[in-house]
ROSE-4610 file (N, C-alpha, C; in Angstrom, 1 decimal, always signed):
// ROSE-4610
residu = [X/X/X/X/X/X/X/X/X/X/X/X/X/X/X/X/X/X/X/X/X/X/X/X/X/X/X/X/X/X/X/X/X/X/X/X/X/X/X/X/X/X/X/X/X/X/X/X/X/X/X/X/X/X/X/X/X/X/X/X/X/X/X/X/X/X/X/X/X/X/X/X/X/X/X/X/X/X/X/X/X/X/X/X/X/X/X/X/X/X/X/X/X/X/X/X/X/X/X/X/X/X/X/X/X/X/X/X/X/X/X/X/X/X/X/X/X/X/X/X/X/X/X/X/X/X/X/X/X/X/X/X/X/X/X/X/X/X/X/X/X/X/X/X/X/X/X/X/X/X/X/X/X/X/X/X/X/X/X/X/X/X/X/X/X/X/X/X/X/X/X/X/X/X/X/X/X/X/X/X/X/X/X/X/X/X/X/X/X/X/X/X/X/X/X/X/X/X/X/X/X/X/X/X/X/X/X/X/X/X/X/X/X/X/X/X/X/X/X/X/X/X/X/X/X/X/X/X/X/X/X/X/X/X/X/X/X/X/X/X/X/X/X/X/X/X/X/X/X/X/X/X/X/X/X/X/X/X/X/X/X/X/X/X/X/X/X/X/X/X/X/X/X/X/X/X/X/X/X/X/X/X/X/X/X/X/X/X/X/X/X/X/X/X/X/X/X/X/X/X/X/X/X/X/X/X/X/X/X/X/X/X/X/X/X/X/X/X/X/X/X/X/X/X/X/X/X/X/X/X/X/X/X/X/X/X/X/X/X/X/X/X/X/X/X/X/X/X/X/X/X/X/X/X/X/X/X/X/X/X/X/X/X/X/X/X/X/X/X/X/X/X/X/X/X/X/X/X/X/X/X/X/X/X/X/X/X/X/X/X/X/X/X/X/X/X/X/X/X/X/X/X/X/X/X/X/X/X/X/X/X/X/X/X/X/X/X/X/X/X/X/X/X/X/X/X/X/X/X/X/X/X/X/X/X/X/X/X/X/X/X/X/X/X/X/X/X/X/X/X/X/X/X/X/X/X/X/X/X/X/X/X/X/X/X/X/X/X/X/X/X/X/X/X/X/X/X/X/X/X/X/X/X/X/X/X/X/X/X/X/X/X/X/X/X/X/X/X/X/X/X/X/X/X/X/X/X/X/X/X/X/X/X/X/X/X/X/X/X/X/X/X/X/X/X/X/X/X/X/X/X/X/X/X/X/X/X]
num = [1/1/1/2/2/2/3/3/3/4/4/4/5/5/5/6/6/6/7/7/7/8/8/8/9/9/9/10/10/10/11/11/11/12/12/12/13/13/13/14/14/14/15/15/15/16/16/16/17/17/17/18/18/18/19/19/19/20/20/20/21/21/21/22/22/22/23/23/23/24/24/24/25/25/25/26/26/26/27/27/27/28/28/28/29/29/29/30/30/30/31/31/31/32/32/32/33/33/33/34/34/34/35/35/35/36/36/36/37/37/37/38/38/38/39/39/39/40/40/40/41/41/41/42/42/42/43/43/43/44/44/44/45/45/45/46/46/46/47/47/47/48/48/48/49/49/49/50/50/50/51/51/51/52/52/52/53/53/53/54/54/54/55/55/55/56/56/56/57/57/57/58/58/58/59/59/59/60/60/60/61/61/61/62/62/62/63/63/63/64/64/64/65/65/65/66/66/66/67/67/67/68/68/68/69/69/69/70/70/70/71/71/71/72/72/72/73/73/73/74/74/74/75/75/75/76/76/76/77/77/77/78/78/78/79/79/79/80/80/80/81/81/81/82/82/82/83/83/83/84/84/84/85/85/85/86/86/86/87/87/87/88/88/88/89/89/89/90/90/90/91/91/91/92/92/92/93/93/93/94/94/94/95/95/95/96/96/96/97/97/97/98/98/98/99/99/99/100/100/100/101/101/101/102/102/102/103/103/103/104/104/104/105/105/105/106/106/106/107/107/107/108/108/108/109/109/109/110/110/110/111/111/111/112/112/112/113/113/113/114/114/114/115/115/115/116/116/116/117/117/117/118/118/118/119/119/119/120/120/120/121/121/121/122/122/122/123/123/123/124/124/124/125/125/125/126/126/126/127/127/127/128/128/128/129/129/129/130/130/130/131/131/131/132/132/132/133/133/133/134/134/134/135/135/135/136/136/136/137/137/137/138/138/138/139/139/139/140/140/140/141/141/141/142/142/142/143/143/143/144/144/144/145/145/145/146/146/146/147/147/147/148/148/148/149/149/149/150/150/150/151/151/151/152/152/152/153/153/153/154/154/154/155/155/155/156/156/156/157/157/157/158/158/158/159/159/159/160/160/160/161/161/161/162/162/162/163/163/163/164/164/164/165/165/165/166/166/166/167/167/167/168/168/168/169/169/169/170/170/170/171/171/171/172/172/172/173/173/173/174/174/174/175/175/175/176/176/176/177/177/177/178/178/178/179/179/179]
x = [-0.7/-2.3/-2.3/-3.6/-3.9/-4.1/-3.2/-3.1/-3.6/-4.8/-5.8/-5.4/-5.6/-4.8/-4.5/-3.6/-2.5/-2.1/-2.9/-2.5/-1.9/-0.8/-0.3/-1.2/-0.9/-1.9/-0.7/-0.4/-0.1/-0.6/-0.4/-0.9/-0.1/-1.4/-0.8/-1.4/-1.2/-1.6/-0.7/-1.5/-0.4/-0.5/-1.6/-2.2/-0.7/+0.3/+1.1/+1.7/+1.6/+1.2/+3.0/+3.7/+5.5/+5.7/+5.5/+6.2/+5.2/+4.4/+3.0/+4.0/+2.9/+3.0/+4.2/+5.0/+6.5/+6.2/+5.0/+5.2/+5.2/+4.9/+5.1/+6.5/+7.4/+8.4/+9.5/+10.3/+11.1/+12.2/+12.9/+14.4/+14.2/+14.7/+15.9/+14.2/+13.9/+12.3/+11.4/+11.5/+10.5/+9.7/+8.7/+8.4/+8.6/+8.4/+8.4/+7.5/+6.3/+5.5/+5.4/+6.1/+6.5/+7.7/+8.3/+9.5/+9.6/+8.2/+7.7/+6.7/+5.8/+5.3/+5.9/+7.2/+8.1/+8.8/+9.2/+10.2/+9.0/+7.7/+7.3/+6.6/+6.4/+5.9/+7.2/+8.0/+9.3/+8.9/+8.3/+7.9/+6.9/+7.2/+7.0/+5.7/+5.4/+4.2/+3.3/+3.3/+2.3/+1.1/-0.1/-1.5/-1.9/-1.7/-2.2/-1.8/-1.4/-1.1/-2.2/-1.6/-3.2/-3.1/-3.1/-2.5/-4.0/-4.1/-5.3/-4.9/-5.6/-5.7/-6.9/-7.1/-8.1/-9.3/-10.2/-10.8/-10.7/-9.8/-9.3/-8.8/-9.5/-8.4/-7.1/-6.8/-5.3/-4.5/-5.5/-4.6/-4.8/-5.8/-5.9/-4.5/-3.2/-1.8/-1.4/-2.1/-1.6/-2.4/-3.8/-4.5/-3.4/-3.2/-2.5/-1.2/-0.5/+0.6/+0.3/-0.5/-0.9/-1.6/-2.0/-3.0/-1.4/-0.4/+0.8/+1.4/+1.4/+2.3/+1.6/-0.1/-0.5/-1.0/-1.0/-1.6/-3.1/-3.6/-5.3/-5.2/-6.0/-6.7/-7.6/-7.6/-9.1/-8.9/-10.3/-10.1/-11.4/-11.1/-11.8/-11.5/-12.1/-12.0/-10.6/-10.4/-9.4/-8.8/-9.6/-9.3/-9.2/-10.1/-10.0/-9.2/-7.9/-7.0/-7.4/-7.4/-8.0/-9.5/-10.3/-11.6/-11.2/-10.2/-10.0/-9.2/-8.4/-7.5/-8.2/-9.4/-10.0/-11.0/-11.7/-12.4/-11.6/-10.0/-9.6/-9.8/-9.3/-8.8/-10.3/-11.7/-12.6/-13.1/-13.0/-13.1/-12.5/-11.3/-10.5/-10.1/-11.1/-11.7/-10.3/-9.6/-8.5/-8.8/-7.4/-7.3/-6.1/-5.4/-3.9/-3.8/-3.1/-3.0/-1.5/-1.0/+0.7/+0.7/+0.6/+0.7/+1.8/+2.4/+3.4/+3.0/+4.0/+3.4/+4.4/+3.8/+3.9/+5.7/+5.8/+6.9/+8.0/+8.5/+9.1/+10.3/+10.9/+11.1/+12.2/+12.8/+13.6/+12.8/+11.9/+11.2/+11.5/+11.9/+12.4/+11.8/+11.7/+10.6/+11.2/+12.7/+13.2/+12.7/+13.1/+12.2/+10.9/+10.0/+8.7/+8.5/+9.0/+8.7/+9.2/+10.3/+10.8/+9.8/+9.1/+8.3/+6.6/+6.5/+5.1/+5.3/+6.6/+7.0/+6.7/+7.0/+7.2/+5.6/+5.0/+3.4/+2.8/+2.9/+2.4/+2.9/+3.9/+4.3/+4.0/+3.6/+3.7/+1.4/+1.4/+0.0/-0.1/+0.2/+0.1/-1.1/-1.6/-2.6/-1.7/-0.6/-0.1/+1.2/+2.1/+3.6/+4.0/+5.1/+5.9/+7.3/+8.2/+9.7/+10.0/+8.6/+8.5/+8.5/+7.7/+7.3/+8.6/+9.4/+10.8/+11.8/+11.9/+13.0/+13.7/+13.7/+14.6/+15.6/+15.0/+15.8/+15.6/+16.4/+16.4/+14.9/+14.8/+13.5/+13.4/+12.1/+12.1/+11.5/+12.2/+11.8/+10.8/+9.9/+8.9/+7.7/+7.3/+6.7/+5.8/+4.8/+3.1/+2.4/+2.1/+1.3/+0.3/-1.0/-1.8/-3.3/-3.9/-5.3/-6.3/-7.0/-7.8/-9.2/-9.2/-9.9/-10.0/-8.0/-7.7/-8.6/-8.2/-7.9/-9.4/-10.7/-11.8/-11.9/-11.7/-11.9/-11.2/-10.1/-9.8/-10.4/-11.3/-11.9/-13.0/-13.5/-15.0/-14.7/-13.8/-13.1/-12.4/-11.8/-11.0/-12.3/-11.7/-12.6/-11.6/-10.9/-9.9/-9.0/-9.1/-8.7/-6.9/-6.5/-5.0/-5.0/-6.4/-6.3/-6.7/-7.6/-8.2/-7.4/-6.0/-4.9/-3.9/-3.6/-3.1/-2.9/-2.7/-3.4/-3.5/-1.9/-2.0/-1.7/-2.1/-1.6/-2.4/-3.7/-4.7/-4.5/-3.9/-3.8/-2.0/-1.3/-0.5/-0.4/-1.9/-2.4/-2.4/-1.9/-1.9/-3.0/-2.8/-4.3/-5.1/-5.2/-5.7/-5.7/-4.3/-4.5/-2.7/-2.8/-1.4/-0.6/+0.6/+1.5/+3.0/+4.0/+4.7/+5.8/+6.8/+7.6/+9.1]
y = [+21.6/+21.1/+20.5/+20.5/+20.3/+19.2/+18.3/+16.8/+16.8/+16.3/+16.0/+14.5/+13.4/+11.8/+11.2/+11.0/+10.2/+8.9/+7.9/+6.3/+5.6/+4.7/+3.8/+2.8/+1.8/+0.4/-0.6/-1.3/-2.4/-3.7/-4.1/-4.8/-6.5/-7.2/-8.4/-9.6/-10.8/-11.7/-13.3/-14.2/-15.6/-16.4/-16.2/-16.8/-16.6/-16.4/-15.9/-17.6/-17.1/-18.4/-18.8/-18.0/-17.8/-18.6/-17.9/-18.2/-17.9/-18.8/-19.0/-18.4/-17.7/-17.4/-16.6/-15.7/-15.2/-13.9/-13.3/-12.2/-12.6/-14.0/-14.4/-15.4/-15.4/-15.8/-15.1/-15.6/-14.6/-14.4/-13.6/-13.1/-12.7/-13.3/-13.3/-12.9/-13.9/-14.2/-13.4/-12.0/-11.3/-12.2/-12.1/-12.1/-10.8/-11.2/-10.0/-8.9/-9.2/-8.3/-7.4/-8.1/-7.8/-6.5/-6.4/-6.3/-4.9/-4.8/-4.1/-2.7/-3.5/-2.5/-1.7/-2.6/-2.1/-0.5/-0.5/+0.2/+1.4/+0.9/+2.0/+2.2/+2.4/+3.1/+4.4/+4.1/+5.3/+6.7/+6.4/+7.8/+8.6/+9.8/+11.5/+11.7/+11.2/+11.9/+11.3/+9.7/+8.8/+8.9/+8.9/+9.0/+7.6/+6.7/+5.2/+4.4/+3.3/+2.2/+1.1/+0.5/-0.6/-1.4/-2.9/-4.3/-3.9/-4.4/-4.8/-6.4/-7.3/-8.7/-9.2/-10.9/-10.9/-11.6/-12.0/-13.1/-14.4/-14.8/-16.3/-16.6/-17.9/-18.0/-18.4/-18.3/-18.4/-17.3/-16.1/-14.7/-14.6/-15.6/-15.0/-14.7/-15.2/-14.9/-13.5/-12.9/-11.6/-10.7/-10.9/-10.1/-10.1/-11.3/-11.4/-10.8/-10.6/-10.1/-8.4/-7.7/-6.5/-6.1/-6.7/-7.2/-6.7/-8.0/-7.5/-6.5/-5.8/-5.0/-3.1/-3.4/-2.2/-1.5/-2.4/-1.5/-2.2/-1.6/-1.8/-2.3/-3.4/-3.7/-4.1/-4.4/-4.7/-5.9/-6.6/-7.5/-7.7/-8.1/-8.2/-8.9/-8.5/-9.8/-10.1/-11.2/-11.8/-12.0/-12.3/-11.8/-10.1/-9.4/-7.8/-7.0/-6.9/-6.5/-4.9/-4.0/-2.9/-2.6/-3.3/-2.9/-3.2/-4.3/-4.1/-3.3/-2.9/-1.2/-0.1/-0.1/+1.1/+0.9/+0.1/-0.2/-0.2/-0.8/+0.0/+1.8/+2.1/+3.3/+3.6/+3.6/+4.1/+4.2/+3.0/+2.4/+3.3/+3.7/+4.5/+5.9/+6.1/+7.8/+8.6/+8.1/+8.1/+9.4/+10.8/+11.7/+11.2/+11.4/+10.3/+9.5/+8.2/+7.0/+6.8/+5.7/+5.3/+4.2/+3.9/+1.7/+1.1/+0.4/-0.2/-2.0/-3.0/-4.2/-4.9/-5.9/-6.7/-7.5/-7.4/-8.3/-7.7/-6.4/-5.4/-5.1/-6.1/-5.8/-4.4/-4.0/-3.2/-1.5/-1.3/-0.2/+0.8/+2.1/+3.0/+4.1/+5.0/+5.3/+6.7/+6.8/+8.8/+8.5/+7.7/+8.0/+8.4/+7.3/+7.6/+9.0/+9.5/+10.8/+11.9/+12.0/+12.4/+12.7/+11.7/+11.1/+11.9/+12.1/+12.9/+14.2/+14.7/+16.5/+16.9/+16.0/+16.2/+16.4/+15.1/+15.3/+16.1/+16.8/+17.9/+19.3/+19.4/+20.8/+20.5/+20.1/+19.8/+19.3/+19.5/+19.4/+18.0/+16.8/+15.6/+14.7/+13.7/+13.1/+12.4/+11.5/+10.3/+10.4/+9.9/+10.2/+8.7/+8.2/+6.9/+7.0/+6.0/+5.9/+4.3/+4.3/+2.6/+2.9/+3.8/+3.8/+3.7/+4.7/+4.9/+4.5/+2.6/+2.7/+4.0/+3.9/+5.6/+4.4/+3.3/+2.7/+1.7/+0.8/-0.6/-1.6/-2.7/-3.5/-3.7/-3.4/-3.5/-2.2/-0.9/+0.0/+1.0/+0.6/+0.6/+1.5/+3.0/+3.5/+4.4/+4.2/+5.1/+5.9/+7.2/+8.0/+8.7/+8.4/+9.0/+9.6/+10.2/+10.9/+10.0/+10.1/+8.6/+9.0/+10.0/+10.6/+9.5/+9.6/+9.0/+7.3/+6.9/+5.7/+5.3/+5.9/+5.7/+5.8/+6.8/+7.0/+5.3/+5.2/+4.1/+2.6/+2.6/+1.4/+1.7/+2.8/+2.7/+2.1/+2.4/+2.6/+1.0/+0.5/-0.9/-1.3/-2.2/-3.5/-4.9/-4.5/-6.1/-6.7/-7.6/-8.4/-8.1/-7.8/-7.3/-6.0/-4.6/-3.6/-3.8/-4.8/-5.2/-6.1/-6.8/-7.5/-6.8/-5.8/-4.6/-3.3/-2.3/-1.6/-0.2/+0.0/+1.2/+1.2/+0.0/+0.1/+1.0/+1.1/+2.2/+3.1/+3.8/+5.1/+5.4/+4.5/+5.1/+5.1/+4.9/+4.7/+6.2/+6.3/+7.9/+8.6/+9.7/+10.7/+10.2/+9.2/+9.1/+10.2/+10.5/+11.8/+12.3/+13.2/+14.6/+13.1/+12.4/+11.9/+12.2/+11.9/+12.2/+10.6/+10.6/+9.6/+10.1]
z = [-2.4/-2.2/-0.7/-0.2/+1.3/+1.0/+2.4/+2.8/+4.3/+4.1/+5.6/+6.3/+6.1/+6.7/+6.0/+5.7/+5.5/+5.8/+5.1/+5.4/+4.6/+5.2/+4.3/+4.5/+3.5/+3.4/+2.8/+3.6/+3.5/+3.0/+1.6/+0.5/+1.5/+1.7/+2.3/+1.7/+2.0/+1.6/+1.6/+2.0/+2.1/+0.8/+0.3/-1.1/-2.5/-2.2/-3.5/-4.3/-5.6/-6.3/-6.5/-6.4/-6.8/-5.6/-3.8/-3.2/-1.9/-1.7/-0.7/+1.0/+1.5/+2.7/+2.8/+1.6/+1.9/+2.8/+3.4/+4.2/+5.6/+5.4/+7.0/+7.2/+6.3/+6.6/+7.7/+8.1/+9.3/+8.7/+9.7/+9.7/+10.9/+11.4/+12.9/+14.0/+14.0/+14.9/+14.6/+13.3/+13.0/+11.1/+11.5/+9.8/+9.3/+7.9/+7.0/+7.5/+7.4/+7.4/+8.3/+9.9/+11.3/+10.9/+10.4/+10.2/+9.0/+7.8/+7.1/+8.0/+9.0/+9.8/+10.9/+11.4/+12.0/+11.6/+10.5/+9.6/+9.3/+8.8/+8.5/+9.9/+11.2/+12.2/+12.3/+12.0/+12.6/+11.5/+10.4/+10.0/+10.8/+10.3/+11.0/+10.5/+9.1/+8.4/+8.1/+8.7/+8.2/+9.3/+9.4/+10.1/+10.9/+10.2/+10.5/+9.3/+9.9/+9.1/+9.0/+8.0/+7.8/+7.2/+7.5/+6.4/+6.3/+4.5/+4.1/+3.7/+4.0/+3.4/+3.3/+3.2/+2.4/+3.6/+3.2/+4.3/+3.8/+3.3/+3.5/+4.8/+5.7/+6.6/+7.0/+5.6/+5.2/+5.9/+5.7/+6.7/+7.5/+8.4/+9.8/+10.4/+10.2/+11.0/+10.3/+9.3/+8.7/+9.8/+10.1/+10.9/+12.4/+12.6/+14.1/+14.1/+13.0/+13.4/+13.1/+12.5/+12.5/+13.9/+14.7/+15.8/+16.5/+16.9/+17.6/+17.4/+16.4/+16.0/+16.4/+16.9/+16.9/+15.5/+14.8/+13.3/+12.7/+12.3/+12.3/+10.3/+10.6/+9.4/+8.5/+7.4/+6.7/+5.9/+6.1/+5.2/+4.1/+2.6/+2.2/+0.8/-0.3/-1.6/-1.8/-2.5/-2.6/-3.9/-4.7/-6.1/-6.4/-6.3/-6.5/-5.8/-6.1/-5.0/-5.0/-6.0/-6.0/-5.1/-5.2/-5.1/-3.2/-3.2/-1.3/-0.9/-1.7/-1.5/-0.9/-2.4/-2.3/-0.9/-0.6/+0.5/+1.8/+1.9/+3.1/+3.0/+2.3/+2.2/+2.8/+1.8/+2.6/+3.9/+4.1/+5.5/+6.5/+6.2/+7.2/+6.7/+6.6/+6.0/+5.0/+4.1/+3.8/+2.8/+2.7/+2.0/+1.3/+1.7/+0.6/+1.1/-0.1/+0.8/+0.1/+0.7/+0.2/+0.3/-0.8/-1.0/-1.0/+0.0/+0.0/-0.1/-0.7/-0.5/+0.9/+1.4/+2.8/+2.6/+1.0/+0.8/+0.6/+1.0/+1.1/+2.2/+2.9/+4.2/+4.4/+3.1/+3.3/+3.2/+3.2/+2.8/+3.9/+3.0/+4.4/+4.6/+5.8/+6.4/+5.8/+5.8/+5.3/+3.9/+3.0/+1.5/+1.8/+2.2/+2.5/+2.7/+3.9/+4.7/+3.5/+2.5/+1.8/+0.1/+0.0/-0.8/-0.4/+0.7/+1.4/+1.5/+2.0/+1.8/+0.2/-0.9/-2.0/-2.8/-2.7/-2.7/-1.8/-0.6/-0.4/-0.6/-1.5/-1.7/-3.4/-4.0/-5.8/-5.5/-6.6/-7.1/-7.8/-7.9/-8.5/-7.8/-8.4/-7.9/-7.6/-8.1/-7.6/-7.8/-6.8/-7.7/-7.2/-7.5/-7.6/-7.9/-7.0/-7.4/-8.0/-8.5/-9.2/-10.5/-11.4/-12.7/-13.7/-13.4/-13.6/-12.3/-12.6/-11.0/-10.4/-9.5/-9.2/-7.8/-6.8/-6.0/-6.6/-5.8/-6.2/-5.9/-6.2/-5.9/-4.5/-3.7/-2.5/-1.7/-2.4/-2.1/-2.6/-3.4/-3.7/-3.0/-3.5/-2.7/-3.9/-3.5/-4.4/-3.4/-3.9/-2.9/-4.0/-3.8/-4.6/-3.4/-4.4/-3.6/-3.5/-2.5/-2.5/-3.6/-4.6/-5.2/-6.1/-6.9/-7.8/-7.6/-6.0/-5.8/-6.4/-6.2/-5.7/-7.7/-8.2/-10.0/-10.4/-10.1/-10.7/-10.3/-8.9/-8.8/-9.6/-9.8/-10.5/-12.1/-12.9/-14.3/-14.4/-13.6/-14.1/-14.4/-15.3/-16.0/-16.0/-16.6/-16.9/-15.8/-15.6/-15.0/-13.8/-15.0/-14.8/-13.8/-14.2/-13.3/-12.0/-11.9/-10.7/-9.5/-10.5/-9.3/-9.5/-9.9/-9.7/-9.8/-8.0/-7.8/-8.3/-8.8/-9.4/-11.0/-11.9/-13.3/-14.0/-13.6/-14.3/-13.8/-12.7/-12.2/-13.0/-13.5/-14.5/-16.0/-16.5/-17.1/-18.0/-19.5/-20.0/-19.3/-19.6/-19.1/-18.4/-17.4/-16.4/-15.3/-14.8/-13.5/-14.1/-13.2/-13.0/-12.4/-12.7/-12.1/-12.5/-11.2/-11.3/-10.6/-11.3/-11.0/-11.2]
């Protein structure tokens, strides 16, 4: 499979209902989002890292952290996360998309690079290490084609699929996936 531009989109927002501002919490003077960006920047296979957040004023701090780390950012819809994610990928002209959540400070660039190699060598539209968990929570990675993301955005009807970017992609017969 020919893979052109690989972008890594980090989903980040401050309005978590269970733990508000969790991506802004500090570990050794670095926010969790700082740590995630710095870890992903070690990848040799990712062309661009983008923080995707909302237009809410409360997420201005997330944009500031992206800027401080020389990461790109996109601001979009607050409720429809799938639409925001799709618009981020479209805006940055992605061919292949990697989904990372900003509340996973242990994300490992080595696992990411291995998964990118696997994705490139095989003919899957979606791969993940989280459908059948192969690593502990916090190391979740999903890689998929822009075309599948576009299809998911077009077909998502219920609120659950709009709130969870990859749920519709993991549906039976939606796409050719590997876990």
